[in-house]
C-alpha positions in Angstrom: 13.6 -45.9 5.5 10.1 -47.3 6.2 9.0 -47.9 9.8 5.8 -49.9 10.4 3.9 -50.8 13.6 0.5 -52.4 13.9 -2.3 -50.1 13.0 -5.3 -49.7 15.4 -8.8 -50.8 14.4 -10.2 -48.7 11.6 -12.9 -46.1 12.6 -15.4 -44.3 10.3 -13.7 -41.9 8.0 -14.2 -38.1 8.3 -16.1 -38.0 5.1 -18.7 -40.5 6.5 -19.4 -38.7 9.7 -19.0 -35.1 8.8 -22.1 -32.9 8.3 -22.2 -31.6 4.7 -21.6 -28.1 6.0 -18.5 -28.9 7.9 -15.1 -27.6 6.8 -12.9 -30.0 8.9 -9.5 -29.4 7.5 -7.2 -27.4 5.2 -9.1 -27.0 1.9 -12.2 -28.7 3.3 -13.6 -32.2 3.5 -11.6 -33.6 0.6 -8.5 -31.4 0.9 -9.0 -30.0 -2.6 -11.1 -26.9 -2.1 -14.4 -28.5 -3.0 -17.7 -27.4 -1.3 -21.1 -29.0 -2.0 -22.9 -25.8 -1.1 -24.5 -23.6 -3.8 -25.9 -20.6 -1.8 -22.9 -18.8 -0.5 -22.8 -15.0 -0.6 -21.8 -13.4 -3.9 -21.2 -9.9 -2.6 -19.9 -8.4 0.6 -17.6 -5.7 2.0 -16.3 -4.6 5.4 -19.8 -3.3 6.2 -22.2 -5.4 4.0 -23.2 -9.0 4.8 -20.9 -9.2 7.8 -22.4 -11.4 10.5 -19.5 -10.8 12.8 -15.8 -10.1 13.0 -13.5 -10.7 16.0 -10.0 -9.3 16.6 -7.1 -11.7 16.4 -4.0 -11.3 18.6 -1.5 -11.3 15.7 -1.0 -11.9 12.0 -1.2 -15.4 10.6 -1.6 -17.4 7.4 -3.6 -20.5 8.6 -7.2 -21.0 7.6 -10.0 -21.7 10.1 -11.6 -25.1 10.2 -15.3 -25.6 11.2 -17.2 -28.4 12.8 -20.9 -27.7 13.5 -20.9 -24.7 15.9 -17.1 -24.6 16.6 -14.3 -22.9 14.7 -10.6 -23.9 15.3 -7.8 -21.6 14.4 -4.0 -21.8 14.9 -2.2 -18.7 16.0 1.4 -17.7 16.7 2.3 -14.9 19.1 5.4 -13.4 20.8 7.5 -14.0 17.7 6.6 -17.7 17.6 7.5 -18.4 21.2 3.9 -19.0 21.9 1.9 -21.2 19.6 -1.8 -21.5 20.2 -5.0 -23.4 19.2 -8.1 -21.3 19.5 -11.7 -22.7 19.7 -14.3 -20.1 18.8 -18.1 -20.1 18.9 -19.3 -19.7 15.4 -22.4 -17.9 16.5 -20.5 -14.7 17.5 -16.8 -15.6 17.3 -16.1 -15.4 21.0 -13.3 -17.7 22.3 -14.5 -20.8 24.0 -11.0 -22.0 24.9 -7.3 -21.5 24.0 -4.4 -23.8 24.5 -0.9 -22.5 24.1 2.5 -24.2 24.0 5.8 -22.4 24.3 8.8 -23.0 22.2 11.9 -21.0 23.0 14.5 -22.5 20.7 15.3 -20.8 17.4 13.2 -21.9 14.5 13.8 -19.9 11.3 11.0 -18.8 9.0 10.5 -16.4 6.2 9.3 -12.9 7.2 5.9 -13.5 5.4 5.5 -17.1 6.7 4.2 -16.6 10.2 4.5 -19.3 12.9 1.5 -21.6 13.0 0.8 -21.4 9.3 -0.4 -25.0 9.3 -4.2 -25.2 9.7 -5.9 -27.5 12.2 -7.8 -30.7 11.4 -10.8 -32.2 13.2 -13.0 -35.3 13.1 -15.7 -34.0 15.4 -14.2 -35.6 18.5 -10.6 -34.2 18.5 -8.6 -31.4 16.9 -5.0 -32.0 15.7 -2.5 -29.2 15.1 1.1 -29.1 14.0 3.2 -26.4 15.5 6.5 -27.2 13.7 9.4 -27.8 16.0 7.0 -27.4 19.0 5.3 -30.7 18.0 2.0 -32.2 17.1 -0.8 -31.7 19.6 -4.2 -33.3 19.9 -7.1 -31.9 22.0 -10.7 -33.0 22.6 -13.5 -30.5 21.9 -13.3 -29.2 25.5 -9.7 -28.3 25.1 -8.3 -31.2 27.1 -4.9 -32.5 25.8 -5.2 -36.0 24.6 -1.6 -36.4 23.4 1.3 -34.6 21.9 4.3 -35.7 19.9 7.8 -34.2 19.6 8.9 -35.0 16.1 12.1 -33.0 16.4 13.3 -29.7 15.1 12.0 -28.4 11.8 14.7 -26.2 10.3 14.3 -24.3 7.1 15.0 -20.6 6.4 11.5 -20.2 4.9 9.7 -22.1 7.8 7.0 -24.8 7.5 3.3 -24.8 6.6 2.0 -28.3 5.8 -1.2 -29.1 7.7 -2.1 -32.4 9.3 -4.7 -34.7 7.6 -7.1 -37.0 9.4 -8.2 -40.2 7.7 -10.0 -43.0 9.5 -7.7 -43.8 12.5 -4.7 -42.0 11.3 -3.1 -38.6 11.2 -0.8 -37.8 8.3 1.8 -35.0 8.3 4.5 -33.8 5.8 7.3 -33.0 8.2 9.7 -30.5 6.7 11.2 -29.0 4.6 14.9 -29.1 5.6 17.5 -31.8 6.1 15.0 -33.8 8.1 12.0 -34.5 5.7 9.5 -37.3 6.0 5.9 -38.3 5.6 4.5 -39.8 8.8 1.3 -41.5 9.9 0.3 -41.4 13.6 -2.4 -43.2 15.5 -5.0 -40.4 16.0 -6.0 -41.9 19.4 -2.5 -42.1 20.9 -0.1 -40.2 18.6 2.2 -43.1 18.2 3.9 -43.9 14.9 2.1 -46.2 12.5 4.5 -45.7 9.6 7.1 -43.3 8.4 8.6 -42.7 5.0 11.8 -40.6 4.8 12.4 -38.3 1.9 15.7 -36.8 0.7 16.1 -33.5 2.5 18.0 -30.4 1.5 20.0 -27.6 3.0 18.1 -25.4 5.3 19.1 -22.0 3.8 22.8 -21.4 4.3 24.2 -18.0 3.3 25.2 -18.1 -0.4 23.2 -21.3 -1.0 22.8 -22.0 -4.7 20.2 -24.8 -4.6 16.8 -24.6 -3.1 14.7 -27.7 -2.3 11.6 -28.4 -0.3 7.9 -29.2 -0.1 5.3 -27.3 1.9 2.6 -29.4 0.3 -0.3 -30.9 2.4 -1.1 -34.5 1.2 -4.5 -35.5 -0.1 -6.3 -38.8 0.6 -8.7 -39.9 -2.2 -10.7 -43.0 -3.2 -9.4 -43.9 -6.7 -10.9 -46.8 -8.6 -11.7 -48.8 -5.5 -8.6 -48.1 -3.4 -7.6 -45.4 -1.0 -4.5 -43.4 -2.1 -2.4 -40.9 -0.2 -1.1 -38.5 -2.9 1.9 -36.2 -2.1 4.0 -33.8 -4.1 7.7 -33.7 -3.3 10.6 -31.8 -5.0 10.6 -33.1 -8.6 8.1 -35.9 -8.1 4.6 -36.8 -7.2 4.0 -40.0 -5.2 1.0 -42.1 -4.3 1.1 -44.3 -1.1 -1.0 -46.9 0.6 -2.3 -44.7 3.4 -2.5 -47.7 5.8 1.0 -49.0 5.4 3.0 -46.3 3.6 3.9 -48.6 0.8 4.5 -46.8 -2.5 1.8 -47.4 -5.2 3.4 -45.2 -7.9 5.6 -42.2 -8.6 5.9 -39.8 -11.5 8.8 -37.4 -12.2 8.6 -34.1 -13.9 8.1 -31.5 -11.2 11.7 -30.2 -11.3 12.7 -27.1 -13.3 14.6 -27.8 -16.5 18.3 -27.1 -16.1 17.8 -25.3 -12.8 18.7 -26.2 -9.3 15.5 -25.1 -7.6 13.0 -27.9 -6.7 10.2 -26.3 -4.7 6.6 -27.3 -4.2 4.0 -25.2 -2.3 0.7 -26.4 -3.6 -1.3 -29.5 -2.7 -2.1 -32.1 -5.4 -5.5 -32.1 -7.2 -7.0 -35.6 -7.6 -9.9 -37.2 -9.5 -10.6 -40.8 -10.3 -8.9 -40.3 -13.7 -6.1 -37.8 -13.2 -3.7 -36.3 -10.6 -2.5 -32.7 -11.3 0.6 -31.5 -9.5 2.3 -28.1 -9.6 5.7 -26.9 -8.5 6.4 -23.4 -7.2 8.7 -20.6 -8.2 8.6 -21.0 -12.0 8.5 -24.7 -11.8 6.5 -27.2 -14.0 3.0 -28.6 -13.8 2.2 -32.2 -14.7 -0.8 -34.4 -15.0 -0.7 -38.2 -14.3 -3.2 -40.8 -15.3 -4.3 -42.8 -12.3 -4.1 -46.6 -11.9 -0.4 -47.1 -12.4 2.3 -49.0 -10.5 5.9 -48.2 -9.8 7.6 -45.5 -11.9 4.9 -44.3 -14.3 6.7 -41.3 -15.7 7.0 -42.9 -19.2 3.6 -44.6 -19.2 1.1 -42.5 -17.3 2.3 -38.9 -17.5 -0.3 -37.1 -19.6 1.3 -33.7 -20.0 3.9 -31.3 -18.6 4.0 -27.6 -18.6 7.8 -26.8 -18.2 7.4 -23.4 -16.4 5.0 -20.9 -14.9 5.1 -17.9 -12.6 5.3 -18.5 -8.9 2.6 -20.6 -7.4 1.7 -20.5 -3.7 -2.0 -21.2 -3.5 -3.5 -24.4 -4.8 -6.0 -24.8 -7.6 -9.2 -26.7 -8.1 -10.5 -29.2 -10.7 -14.1 -28.6 -12.0 -15.3 -31.1 -14.5 -12.6 -31.5 -17.2 -10.7 -28.3 -16.3 -8.2 -27.3 -13.7 -8.1 -23.7 -12.5 -5.1 -22.0 -10.8 -4.2 -18.5 -9.7 -0.5 -17.8 -9.7 1.1 -15.6 -7.0 1.4 -12.5 -9.2 -2.4 -12.7 -9.8 -2.7 -14.4 -13.1 -5.5 -17.0 -13.5 -5.3 -20.0 -15.8 -7.8 -22.6 -17.1 -6.2 -25.8 -18.4 -7.8 -29.0 -19.8 -7.1 -31.8 -17.4 -6.5 -34.6 -20.0 -4.6 -32.7 -22.6 -2.9 -29.8 -20.8 -4.2 -27.3 -23.3 -4.2 -23.8 -21.9 -7.7 -22.4 -22.6 -7.1 -19.0 -21.2 -4.6 -17.0 -19.2 -6.0 -13.8 -17.6 -4.7 -11.2 -15.3 -7.1 -11.3 -12.3 -5.6 -9.3 -9.4 -2.5 -8.3 -7.5 -0.5 -10.7 -5.5 -2.4 -13.7 -4.0 -1.4 -16.5 -1.6 -4.9 -17.8 -1.4 -6.1 -21.2 -2.7 -9.2 -21.5 -4.8 -12.5 -22.8 -3.4 -15.2 -24.3 -5.7 -18.8 -24.0 -4.5 -21.8 -24.5 -6.8 -21.1 -22.7 -10.0 -18.6 -20.3 -8.5 -14.9 -20.0 -7.7 -13.7 -18.0 -4.7 -10.1 -16.6 -4.2 -8.6 -14.0 -1.9 -5.7 -11.6 -2.7 -3.2 -10.2 -0.3 -5.1 -6.9 -0.1 -8.0 -8.7 1.5 -10.3 -8.7 -1.6 -12.1 -11.9 -2.5 -12.9 -12.5 -6.2 -15.9 -14.6 -7.2 -15.7 -16.1 -10.7 -17.8 -18.4 -12.8 -16.8 -22.0 -12.5 -16.7 -22.6 -16.2 -14.0 -22.6 -19.0 -14.7 -18.9 -19.8 -13.1 -16.1 -17.8 -15.9 -14.3 -16.0 -15.5 -12.2 -12.8 -18.9 -12.1 -10.9 -17.9 -9.9 -8.0 -15.0 -8.3 -6.1 -15.4 -8.1 -2.3 -13.0 -5.9 -0.3 -12.4 -6.2 3.4 -9.6 -3.6 3.4 -7.3 -5.8 5.5 -4.3 -7.8 4.5 -4.7 -11.6 4.2 -2.5 -14.5 3.2 -5.1 -17.1 4.1 -7.8 -18.9 2.0 -11.6 -18.8 2.5 -13.3 -21.5 4.5 -17.0 -22.1 3.9 -19.7 -23.8 6.1 -23.5 -23.8 6.0 -24.0 -20.7 3.9 -21.2 -18.7 5.6 -17.8 -17.7 4.4 -14.9 -17.3 6.9 -11.9 -15.2 6.1 -8.8 -14.7 8.3 -7.1 -11.4 7.8 -4.1 -10.1 9.7 -6.4 -8.3 12.1 -9.7 -10.2 12.3 -11.6 -13.4 11.6 -14.6 -12.5 9.5 -17.9 -14.3 9.2 -19.8 -13.4 6.0 -23.4 -14.4 5.5 -26.1 -13.2 3.0 -28.4 -10.7 4.6 -26.4 -10.4 7.8 -25.8 -7.2 9.8 -22.7 -6.7 12.0 -23.0 -7.6 15.6 
């Protein structure tokens, strides 16, 4: 079903008003882990190049977002009954304000997917968060509630994690997984529906279930050959929508496992003007699609397909003609975007849930032991440094104005070259 109402007047996009050092959403300004900075720290530890660290009230998987001198972080406590948005001062990490909503109904999740796994999104005037069944909430920079929306219960045995995306006057959200699954666009000033596209849902995790289906992917908005496209990965398929109307531009199949019931997607799509790379999770395929198509482009625009790979949770990056990805077991791969040729496949680390960040000539990735690896951003495997914080993390790094922010289970860390702990 497609639901449309009149859209409000278009405002300036986040990309046009954001300072170059801002990290305003999950995976940064473009949603794909790309950072224009080139002078980030190369080496640090729990005692070296630490500007500050602040204690967090509980574990969490979401990533901080940064706008100028403010940091926004989502946080679940009291076993998910309390779901909070924190605003921190980036100068020393102290809390400027905290807004908490309570949700007392049962919402299942996996033991490693903590409540409030979705990161915040901001445009410099407002901050939007998705708290799953507790709704979508919008605050101004002083913490005043501007609006909230109850989109209904989000029920899946493994929980939810997709982050909201701000684009011009709209908020996009992948609501699901579960029997109720849809992509929705809300007016960012009022929270009202602009359009909604339903997707086939799946069972929420019954005992003895033999088929698993769901997408935890956060959509990406990109300017491709003169038009804006909202690219989203669903179980078995990647789709491109008109972000203003929800109309489908194109779709490409191939993300489902061969002769297997599991259709799972955890990663976000990677988009350039020429190619879209999409990757399924839990041994699923990876595909590349040539941009510029219309309708079902599986037979005309699909460039390559890798039928299987180890579990993928974190998302990759595209640098030049190559895509880089670190699988959950800690194996890193470099693949040619246009051909799908695997250039190398190297064991990097232990288990990682982090997503890659590309900054300058480097790639940054955290593992679950709290160690961040810095690699050369080139089609040759080269580890430049290993940086332990000695605390568990399932989040990704965020970067802003020469600083790296890392959320562990115990602290939020601010890393800066030459810094001494406060």
